[in-house]
C-alpha positions as CSV (number, residue, x, y, z in Angstrom):
1,M,62.1,31.8,46.6
2,R,64.0,35.0,45.7
3,P,61.3,37.4,44.5
4,L,63.8,40.3,44.1
5,L,65.9,38.3,41.7
6,V,62.8,37.5,39.5
7,F,61.7,41.1,39.5
8,T,65.1,42.4,38.6
9,A,65.6,40.0,35.8
10,T,62.2,40.8,34.4
11,L,62.7,44.5,34.5
12,T,66.1,44.3,32.8
13,L,64.7,42.2,30.0
14,D,61.7,44.5,29.5
15,V,63.9,47.6,29.1
16,L,66.0,45.9,26.5
17,L,63.0,44.6,24.6
18,F,61.1,47.9,24.7
19,V,64.1,49.7,23.1
20,L,64.6,47.1,20.4
21,N,60.9,46.8,19.5
22,L,60.3,50.5,19.5
23,A,63.3,51.3,17.3
24,V,62.2,48.7,14.7
25,A,58.5,49.8,14.9
26,L,59.4,53.5,14.3
27,V,61.6,52.7,11.3
28,G,59.4,50.1,9.7
29,G,55.9,51.3,10.7
30,S,54.7,47.8,11.8
31,R,51.7,47.9,14.2
32,T,52.6,44.4,15.2
33,V,56.1,45.3,16.3
34,L,54.7,48.5,17.9
35,S,52.3,46.2,19.9
36,E,55.3,44.2,21.1
37,A,57.0,47.5,22.2
38,V,53.9,48.6,24.1
39,Y,53.7,45.1,25.7
40,S,57.3,45.4,26.8
41,L,56.6,48.8,28.2
42,S,53.5,47.5,30.0
43,D,55.6,44.7,31.4
44,L,58.2,47.2,32.6
45,F,55.6,49.4,34.3
46,A,53.8,46.4,35.8
47,G,57.1,44.9,37.0
48,G,58.0,48.2,38.6
49,M,54.6,48.4,40.4
50,V,55.0,44.8,41.6
51,L,58.6,45.5,42.8
52,W,57.4,48.6,44.6
53,G,54.6,46.6,46.3
54,F,57.2,44.0,47.4
55,L,59.4,46.7,49.0
56,A,56.5,48.7,50.5
57,A,55.2,45.5,52.2
58,Q,58.4,45.1,54.2
59,R,57.6,48.1,56.4
60,P,56.9,47.1,60.0
61,P,53.5,47.7,61.6
62,D,52.7,51.1,63.0
63,H,49.9,52.9,64.8
64,E,47.8,53.4,61.7
65,H,48.6,50.0,60.2
66,P,48.7,47.6,63.2
67,F,48.7,44.5,61.0
68,G,51.5,45.8,58.8
69,Y,51.6,46.6,55.1
70,G,51.4,43.2,53.5
71,K,48.4,44.1,51.3
72,E,50.6,46.6,49.5
73,R,51.7,43.7,47.3
74,F,48.1,42.9,46.4
75,F,47.3,46.5,45.7
76,W,50.2,47.0,43.3
77,S,49.6,43.7,41.6
78,F,46.0,44.8,41.1
79,S,47.2,48.2,39.7
80,A,49.8,46.5,37.4
81,G,47.1,44.3,35.9
82,L,44.4,46.9,35.5
83,V,46.4,50.0,34.6
84,A,49.5,48.8,32.8
85,F,47.9,46.1,30.7
86,T,44.3,47.2,30.1
87,F,45.1,50.7,29.1
88,A,48.1,49.7,27.0
89,G,46.0,46.9,25.4
90,V,43.3,49.4,24.4
91,F,46.0,51.6,22.7
92,V,47.3,48.6,20.8
93,I,43.8,47.6,19.7
94,I,43.1,51.1,18.3
95,A,46.4,51.1,16.4
96,G,45.8,47.7,15.0
97,F,42.2,48.6,14.0
98,E,43.5,51.7,12.1
99,Q,46.0,49.5,10.2
100,L,43.3,46.9,9.5
101,V,40.9,49.5,8.1
102,T,43.4,51.8,6.3
103,P,46.5,49.7,5.7
104,H,49.9,51.3,5.0
105,P,53.1,49.7,3.8
106,V,55.3,48.1,6.4
107,G,59.0,48.0,6.0
108,N,62.0,46.3,7.8
109,L,60.0,43.1,8.1
110,V,63.2,41.0,8.5
111,E,64.3,43.1,11.4
112,G,60.8,43.0,12.8
113,L,60.8,39.2,12.7
114,L,64.2,39.1,14.4
115,V,63.2,41.4,17.2
116,V,59.9,39.6,17.8
117,A,61.8,36.3,17.9
118,A,64.1,38.0,20.5
119,T,61.1,39.0,22.5
120,L,59.8,35.4,22.5
121,A,63.3,34.2,23.6
122,A,63.3,36.7,26.4
123,S,59.9,35.7,27.6
124,L,61.1,32.1,27.7
125,V,64.1,33.2,29.7
126,G,61.8,35.0,32.2
127,I,59.7,31.9,32.5
128,E,62.8,29.7,33.1
129,V,63.9,32.1,35.9
130,V,60.6,31.6,37.7
131,L,60.7,27.8,37.1
132,R,64.2,27.6,38.4
133,E,63.2,29.4,41.6
134,L,60.2,27.1,42.0
135,R,62.5,24.0,41.6
136,A,64.9,25.4,44.2
137,D,62.0,26.0,46.5
138,R,60.6,22.5,45.7
139,T,57.3,23.9,44.5
140,T,55.4,23.6,41.3
141,V,53.7,25.9,38.9
142,A,50.3,24.7,40.2
143,D,51.5,25.7,43.7
144,L,52.4,29.2,42.5
145,L,49.2,29.7,40.7
146,G,47.2,28.6,43.7
147,S,49.2,30.7,46.1
148,T,48.9,34.2,47.3
149,Q,52.3,35.2,45.9
150,Q,50.7,37.8,43.6
151,G,53.9,39.5,42.7
152,L,55.6,36.4,41.4
153,K,52.4,35.1,39.9
154,T,52.0,38.4,38.0
155,V,55.5,38.3,36.6
156,F,55.1,34.6,35.6
157,L,51.7,35.3,33.8
158,Q,53.2,38.4,32.1
159,D,56.0,36.3,30.6
160,L,53.6,33.5,29.7
161,I,51.2,35.8,27.9
162,S,54.1,37.7,26.4
163,G,55.4,34.5,24.9
164,V,52.0,33.7,23.4
165,G,51.7,37.2,22.0
166,S,55.1,37.0,20.5
167,V,54.2,33.8,18.7
168,V,51.1,35.5,17.3
169,A,53.1,38.5,16.3
170,F,55.8,36.4,14.6
171,V,53.3,34.4,12.6
172,G,51.5,37.6,11.6
173,L,54.7,39.3,10.5
174,L,55.7,36.2,8.6
175,V,52.4,36.2,6.7
176,V,52.9,39.9,5.8
177,Y,56.5,39.2,4.7
178,R,55.4,36.4,2.4
179,T,52.2,37.8,1.0
180,G,52.5,41.6,1.4
181,A,49.0,41.7,3.0
182,F,49.5,44.7,5.2
183,R,46.0,44.3,6.8
184,V,47.4,41.2,8.5
185,D,49.8,43.5,10.4
186,G,46.8,45.3,11.8
187,A,44.9,42.2,12.6
188,T,47.9,40.7,14.4
189,A,48.3,43.9,16.5
190,L,44.6,43.7,17.3
191,L,45.0,40.1,18.6
192,V,48.0,41.1,20.7
193,G,46.0,44.1,22.1
194,L,43.1,41.7,23.1
195,L,45.6,39.4,24.8
196,M,47.0,42.4,26.8
197,V,43.5,43.4,27.9
198,L,42.7,39.9,28.9
199,T,45.9,39.6,30.8
200,G,45.1,42.8,32.7
201,L,41.6,41.7,33.6
202,V,42.8,38.3,34.8
203,L,45.6,39.7,37.0
204,A,43.2,42.4,38.5
205,A,40.6,39.7,39.3
206,E,43.3,37.6,41.0
207,S,44.3,40.4,43.3
208,R,40.8,41.7,43.9
209,D,39.8,38.8,46.2
210,L,42.9,39.3,48.3
211,L,42.4,43.0,48.5
212,V,38.9,42.7,49.9
213,G,39.9,40.2,52.5
214,K,40.2,36.6,51.2
215,A,40.4,33.8,53.8
216,I,43.1,31.1,53.8
217,S,42.5,28.2,51.5
218,P,40.1,25.4,52.6
219,A,43.1,23.0,52.7
220,Q,45.0,25.3,55.1
221,A,41.8,25.8,57.2
222,R,41.3,22.0,57.5
223,A,45.0,21.6,58.5
224,V,44.6,24.3,61.2
225,L,41.4,22.8,62.5
226,A,43.0,19.3,62.6
227,L,45.9,20.6,64.7
228,V,43.7,22.5,67.1
229,E,41.3,19.5,67.6
230,R,44.2,17.2,68.3
231,D,45.1,19.3,71.4
232,P,44.2,17.3,74.5
233,H,42.7,20.3,76.2
234,V,40.3,21.1,73.4
235,R,36.9,19.7,73.2
236,R,35.6,21.5,70.2
237,V,36.4,24.3,67.8
238,R,33.5,26.7,67.7
239,G,34.6,28.9,64.8
240,L,37.6,29.8,62.6
241,Q,38.0,33.1,60.8
242,S,41.0,34.1,58.7
243,M,42.3,36.7,56.4
244,V,45.3,36.8,54.1
245,L,47.3,40.0,54.9
246,G,50.2,39.1,52.7
247,P,51.8,36.0,51.0
248,E,53.5,35.1,54.3
249,D,51.2,36.9,56.7
250,Y,47.9,35.4,57.9
251,L,45.4,36.6,60.5
252,L,43.5,33.9,62.4
253,A,40.8,34.2,65.0
254,I,39.7,30.9,66.6
255,R,36.9,30.3,69.1
256,V,37.7,27.2,71.1
257,N,35.6,25.2,73.6
258,F,38.1,23.8,76.2
259,L,37.5,20.8,78.4
260,D,35.3,21.4,81.5
261,G,37.0,21.7,84.8
262,L,40.1,23.6,83.6
263,T,41.1,26.6,85.8
264,T,41.8,30.0,84.4
265,D,45.5,29.5,84.7
266,E,45.2,26.1,82.9
267,I,43.2,27.6,80.1
268,E,45.8,30.4,79.7
269,T,48.6,27.8,79.6
270,A,46.6,25.7,77.1
271,I,46.1,28.8,74.8
272,D,49.9,29.6,74.9
273,Q,50.8,26.0,74.0
274,L,48.2,25.9,71.2
275,A,49.4,29.2,69.8
276,A,53.0,28.0,69.9
277,S,52.0,24.8,68.1
278,L,50.0,26.7,65.4
279,R,52.9,29.2,64.7
280,G,55.4,26.3,64.6
281,A,53.3,24.4,62.0
282,F,52.2,27.5,60.1
283,P,54.9,30.2,60.1
284,Q,52.6,32.4,58.0
285,I,50.3,32.9,61.0
286,R,51.6,36.2,62.4
287,H,48.4,37.5,64.0
288,L,46.6,34.9,66.1
289,L,43.6,35.3,68.5
290,I,42.4,32.3,70.4
291,E,39.2,33.0,72.3
292,P,37.9,30.4,74.8
293,E,34.2,29.7,74.9
294,S,32.2,27.7,77.4
């Protein structure tokens, strides 16, 4: 996949949508349109954080970080979810609650409907960009959601929730346009704010496991074990420990019981061959320790 293309497209759309929504919200006073502007701004900040994490993770290992900077992507995805969406969502909830309790007239409803519809269309475009990249990479949405590609997953979920929020906002504004019930504008903004907070919590929870040292998936672990146990020099695998350092960067430590009677040189050769086989089958394994045990 081309993460940089996805991030760039998302940021460009977010800038445009923020300007449009904010202009209409300031003129018409709609809390619903304001919530869409804040959502776009949150998307923009979150996308910027994810992009920074992607770039920072490319740095090579050094003395202080011998395993590299792969977890930068997880940290900034965590920050994007927790900071950008949760705090912005609380702001939108407060604004919506004020309009719900003490409603004031809302103008420029037609313009509001148009800009919210444009936001929905842009969210669909963002989703299509991700789907196109998935198709080109011959993967599915399920594969993405189950992967450790936190940056792409964050962008995809942002666009997905943004689309849902835009539908809610459009319906709420349409009700206000037809009935003049200005409290509905506040209630709609309140719902959008809750969606933002929920999005932030989900994204933060997704990244938390990877930040604290999540292992590779059970399916991947079984595949690694199967490959090791097929080696003719291996009698038994005593233990397998792993950690995801980045979407394409795994750390593996394997304790292996080799066949009896092998000399030290033969065990060293067997370890080298086994390491080459593992790295060939799983390019994500960049740090590998194979420890022989009696």
